[in-house]
N, C-alpha and C positions, 0 to 999 in steps of 0.2 A: 568674631564673625567668620574669619578665614577657616578656623578649626571647625565651626559649625557647617560651613559649606562643604568642606572635605568629608565630614562625617555623613552628610546627606548623600553626596555622590557615591561614597562607599556602600551605603545602605541600598541605594538604587542598583548598584552592580550586584549586590548579594541576591536581590530578588529577580535579577535578570531583565530589568526594565529601566532604562534611563529616561529622564524627562525628554519630551519630544524635541525641545530646542537644543538638547545636548547631543542628539544622535546624528551620526554621519556614517552613511554606508558607502560613500563614494569609493573607498579603498577596495571594496569587494566587487565593484562593477568593472567588467572587462571591456564591454562595448555598449555604447548608448548613443542615442541621437535621433533626430526626427526621421531620418531615412537611413536604413542599413541594407546593404546588399551582400549576401553570402554567395560568392561566385565559384562556379566549377566544383560543386560538392557532389558527393554520392548521396542520394536521398532514398531512404526506406520510409515510405510515407504513412505507415500505420493502417493501410487498407488491406494488407495482405498480398498486394501485387509485388512482382519482382522489383529489386532495386533499380534506380535509374542513375546513370553517371552524367557528369557535366551539367548539373542543374544550377540555376540561379534562383535564390529565394529573396524576394524583395519585401522588406519590412518597413512600413510607414506607421509611426506611432506605435500602438500596441497590436497592430494587425499585420498579417501576411497579405500583401496586395497582388503578388504574382509569383508563380513557380513554373519554371520551364527551362528549356535549353536555349531559347532565343528571346531573352528578356531585355528590354531597353532599360538601362540603369540611369536614373536622373543625375544630372550634373550636381556635384556637391554631396552625393550620398557617401556614407562611410562604407567603403568597399573592403571586404575581407576575402582574400583568396583562400578558398577551401579545398584546393587541390590536395589530395591525400587525406581528406577528412570525410567522415560520414555524418549526415544530419538525420535525426529521427525525431518524432514528436516527443514532447514532454511526457514522461511516464505518469500513469494514473494509478496510484496505490490504493487498492480497494480494501486493504486490511492493515492500515498503517496508524497504529495508536500514537497518541501524543505523549504517552507514558512508556516506561521501559521497566522490565523486571530482569534481574541478572544476579549471578553469583548465588550466594547462600541466603535467599529470602529478601534480597534488596528490591526496592521499588522506588521509582522517582518520576515525577512529572518533568518532561524534557521540553519545556516551552522555549528555552534558549537553544540548547544544542541540538535537540531532535529536529526542530523545524529547519535549522540551517543545514543539517546533515542530509535531510531529505532533498532539499533543493540542490545541494552540491552534488548529489548522486544522480541527478537528472529527474527527480520526482517533482513535478510541478503542480500536481493536484493530489490530495489525499482524502479518503473517507476514514475517519478514526475508528469506526467499527467497534464501539464499546468504550465508554468513558469512565474513568475513575474520578475525574474532576470536571464535570460538564461546563461549569461556569468559566473555569480557566481556559478550556478549549474555545468557548464562544468568544471570550475576550481576546485570546490570541488570534483567532480568525479575523476579528474586527481590526486588530492592530496591524496585521499583515495587509489587509485591504486598504488601510489608511496610510501605508508606507512607514509605519512606526516600528515594524519588526520585519525580519527577514524570514521568508519561508514560503511554502506552497499555498495554493488555494486550498481551503479546508472545508470539507463537508462534515460538520460536527454531529456527533451522536449523543443520545441521552445515556443515562446509567444503564448498566446491564440489567436485563430482566430474566430472573432465574427462579428456581425453587428454593426450598428451605435449606438445601445442602450447599448453596452458593457461598462465596467468600463474603467477608464483612464489607467489602467495597461495592457489592452488588445489591440490587433491589431483590430481596428474598420475598417473592410473591406469596400471598396467602389466599389467592383466589382471583377470579376474573375481574371483579370490581376494582381491586387494587391495581391490576394491570391497566385498566382503563384510566384510572385516576392519575397514575404516574405518567402514562403516555400523554394524556391531555395536558398536564402541567408543563412538561418539557417541550412539547410541540409548540405551546404558546410562548415559551421562552426562546425558541428559535432553532432548536435542533432540526435536522432534516432527515435523520435516520435513527432507528433503534436497532439494538442487537439483542436478540433472545439468546439465552445461554443454556447449557447442558441439561439442567434438571427442570426446565419449565414443562408444565403440563399442556395437553392439547387445548383444554378449555382456556387456560391463561394465554397461550399463544394466539388462539383465535380472537380473543377479546382485544389483545394488544394490536393485532393486525387491523381489526375492524376500526378501532379508535384512531389508529395512526392514519389510515386511509381517509377517515372522515376529516382529518386535519391536513390532508395533502402531504403526509409524511410516509416514509417507507420503512420496511422491516427486513432485516437479514437475520441469520442465526448460525450459531455454532451449536448443533443439536446433538442429542443422544437419546433422551427420553422420548422424543418424537422423531419418527422416521421422515425421510425426505418426501415421500409421496403423501404422507399425512400433512406435512407442512404446506406442500403445494396446494392440496385440497382446501386448506384454511386461507389461502391467498397470499402466502409469503412472497416477497419480491426478489430474494437473493439467498443463496446458501453458501456457507463458508467451509473451507478445508477439504472439499472433495470427499473422497472415500473415508478419510480419517474420522469424520464426524457423522457418518451415515450408518446407524445401527440396524437398519431395517432388514438386512440380510442375515442377522445373527439368529441361529436356531433357537436360542433361549430368550428371544425378545418378547417382553410383556408390555402391553400398552401403558404409556406414561411412566415407564421405568427405563433407566439406563442400564443395559446388561453389562456387568463387569467383564472386562477382557474380551469384548466382542471382536476387536481387531485381530485377535489371535486365530480367528476362524477364517480370515479373509485371504490368506496367501494363495489358496487354490480357487478363489472366486473367478467364475467365467464371466468376463465383462460383456460377452456376446450372448449371454443367457437371456431368456425371455424376462426373467425377474429384473435384471439390471437394465435391459433395454426399455422395460416399462417405466422405470424411474426416469430415464432420460427423456422418453417421449412425453411424460407428464410435465417435466420441466420445460421442454422445448415448446410444447403447445400452449403453455401458460406464461411464456417469456420469463422464466426464472433462470437467471444466470448462476454459474458456479464460480467461486473464487478459489484460485490455486494459491496455497501458502506453503509450498514444498520446503522452503528454506527452514522454517521454524521446526519442522520434523527432521529434516536432514541433519541438523546439528546434533541430533541424538541417535543417529543410525550407526550401528556398529560397522567398523571397517571402511568408513568413508574417508576421503582425503582430509588432511589437517585443516582446521579453520584458517581462513585468510588472515594473514598477519596484520592487515590493515585494521581489522576489528580490534585487536589488542592495542594498537597504536592510538585509537581515538578514545578508548575507554579510560575512565579514571584508573590509576595504577592499581589500587587495592581491589577494584572490581575485575580488572583484567586478569589479575593473578587467580582470583577465584574461578572466573570463567574458564581460563586455560586448564586449571586442575580438573574441572568437571568435564570439559571437552575431551581430555585425554582418557578419562575413565569411560565415557560413553563410547568413544571410538574403540576402546578395548572390550566393550560388551557389557559394562556394568550399568544396569538399568536402561539398556539401550532398546531402540526400536529394531525389530527384525528387518534386515535388508530386503527380504522377500516381500514383506508388507509394503515397504517403501516403493519397491519396483511395481507392485500391484497398484498402488495409488497413482503412480505415473501412467500406468496403462489405462486406468479408469478415466483419467482426465483426457487422455488421447482418444479413447473410445467415445467419450461424451462429445468432443468436438467433431469426430467423424460422423456421429449420428445427427449433427446439426446444431449442437448446443453452443451457447456463448460462454466462453471461459475468459475470466479476467484474473488478475493476480495482485497479491499484496504480501508484505513481509511478516506482519505480526511479531513485533519486537518484544516477545515475552519469553516464557520458559526460563532457562538458566542464563540467557543473555548473549549468546554467540551470534545472534542475527539482529544487530542494531538497526535503527532507522537508516534508510537509504542504502547502506552497504548490503543489507539483507535483500533489498529489492534487486540490487545488481546481481547478487548470487542467484536469485530466482531466474534471471535471464539465462544463466548457464544451466540451471536445472531443467528448465523448459526445453532447451536445446537437447539435453540428455534424454528427455522424455520422448523425443522423436519429432518435435516440431521444427520447421525450417526457420531461418532467421526472419524473413518477412512475417511468418505466422507468429513468432514470439513477440516481435515488435507490436503487431496488431493486438495480441492478447494483453500486453502491458500498457497499451495506449488507447487505441480506438475502441477496443471492447470495454475498457473501464469507463471511458466517456459515455459509451452507449448505456451502460448500467446506471450511471448517474444522471442520464438524461441531458447531457451537455455536448453531445456529439456535433451539434451545429456550430459550436464555438471552439472546441479543442479536440485533441485526440488523433488528428491526422495533419499532414503537411499539405495544406490546400489554401488557395487564395480565399480571402474573406474570414479566415479563422484567426483567433488570437495567436500571437507569435509566442507559443510555448514550444520550445525546441531544445534538443540536446545535440551539442557538437562534440564528436568523438574523433580523436586523432588516430587515423588509420582506417583501414577497410574493415568495417564491423563484421562482414561475412568471413573474413580471414582471422580476425582477432579472437572471436569466440567469447568475449566478455566485454563489460562496460567500464573496465578499470581506467581507461584513458579518456574519460569524460573531461573536457577542458572548459567549455562554456555552456551554461544552462540559461536559456532565455525564458523568462516568464513575463508575459504581457509586454514583450518588446524590449525588455531590459536584459542584457547579457551579463550574467553573474560569473565570476571567476571561481570555478570549482575548487581548485587547490587552496585558494585563500580562505574560502568558507570552511573547508575542512581544517585548515590550520587554526582557525579561530575557535574551534571546539575541541581540539586535540587535548586529551587528558581530562576532559570534564564530562564526557558522555556517560550517563548513568547516575549523575548526581545533580545536574543543573539543566 
């Protein structure tokens, strides 16, 4: 009997899920309690306003009940002196898959390590934005909500919707009726978003959007065969990857076809031209946000700084070796993205915001794997600063704006009384640090998780489990 019990426990570990009675997450919790007071913190609240020093944040249960410089702290509260620390809202990852691709063709569902790494990095809510295993995502979402797994709040998506050129993991649509049928099924199963992909046609995209909206579900897209203005006219809710996925400015664009190499024509694109500004105005007038995913492209840009060593430390060793090899080659220019194109993409996103658009952000932990869950989100913070946004603007892009897109701004996304206590505590002055590497505690629904311990718990297994 003892051998059988040992075997069952080992099997449960292999699949990444222990029986509920056997799980204990207490070792990963840094602070908990019915009443918590974060005292004397610098707060960047996610609304875009300047930082405020000397703030107290009062947390009761899972909610923030007060924020300010003159807050009465109840007797018996768990008081944490935050002098020298910065508090920001929990990050909202709008392109944060539950799976990972890396190295030489590897792919894995990261229901154990990915969800922990997101939370450890300060990401308290994700939209998966395309699923390889929708049921695994839905089940992970429910386990986190039940306290049976560690991770962020999840907005799960259905399978990718694409054309006949899509990969084997995607729905290769053969017409509008199939698009409607797939959307209807997965909407009834509980997904809240769908993602259309590169080779979808206008007719299929329009049918998917119409059916999704009929079921109270939304659609975003990584496009190419369809231009942004065409997608907006069809009723799309969100667009992914900024300039990298908008082929409508290509001189050889043909309806319903993805023009090969269209990005090669964009280095000299005038973001203030009537053509580009018309795209922005269509999006703004129809409340269509744009998701920035700079990091997944930056890992392949020639001449950029080396990949953060923390990435290699969390990856499984054999994957880390492959990723490092590819990263060195890309930085040296082999199969790399032109630095001028990358700079233009940053300029495009900045111009979109300047025109009045809503920009959010996500990591997209795909490609060859140098932008894993969470750590890639943190790199996005640095890249948005480089793109010309201020610290309060970047925090807003990565928190409040994401919450707005998901329709949950009343509950999360900013540091305000009445909202869920989803917060990130960073050691140091964030406006001086320039990065999120010193994230120490991540609050989700009032529970403060120890970032370092969560990262240690997945070190060496990211990419395989």
